C-alpha positions, 0 to 999 in steps of 0.5 A: 190460978185456975180459979182466977182464970175462970173468974177473968173469963166470966168477967170477960163474958160480962164485959163484952156482952154488956158493952155490945148491948150498950152499943147496940142500944145507943147506936140507933139513938145516935143515928136517929138524932143525927138524921133528925138534925140533918132534916132540921137543917135541911128544913131551915135551909129550904124554908120548910116547916120544921115539924112538931117539937115532940118528934125527936123525943118520941122517936128516941123513946120508940127506938130505945124501947125497940133496941132494948127489946131486940138486943135482949131477946134476939141479939144477945142470945144469938151471939151467946149461943154461937159463942157456946157452940163454936168451940166444936169447930176448933181453931176456926171457931171465930170464923164460924161464929158469924154464920152461927150467930145468923142461924141463932138469930133466925131461930130466935126470930122464929121462936119470938114470932111463934110466941106472939103469933096471935097478937098483931105486934108483928103483922106489919113486918114479916119474920124474913124482913125482920131477920134482914133488918137485924143483920146490921145490928147483929154484925155491930153487936158481934164485932163490938163483943169480939173487939172487947174480947180482944182488948181484954184478952191481950192484958190477961194473956200478958198477966198469965205469962207473968204469973205462970213462973210463980205458980209452976 
């Protein structure tokens, strides 16, 4: 029974972070596509130029690359570390995960900016601006992960209660 619980716990971790990562990558693509079509309709209504045909694919490729990068190197490690550290706080662990995730994000951004300090990659945006910009994706990632965790926890809890008498 304990082995099964460990397996379910590991599968829950994988499922919630995979789902949160997918949402974190897909959401910017949806926002850019929606914004593009809103601007396209506005251009048609006002009889303005509609721009070049490769604008949307290029924006989507750029957004896809950047969202995969920040999800992989900043959001995922930040939320995972907060989840690992939060049990120290006992019953208030879920409340503490949000500020811990923010602290881990700030630390991750500091480390990444130190690693690419010599390149010109981050000259156009500072670490503080990057942190503020990534708070919305961090919140989206965290809430998605916690929603998936809850959706998985309910049937697992029922399953444990049903099987408990068999293994007692």
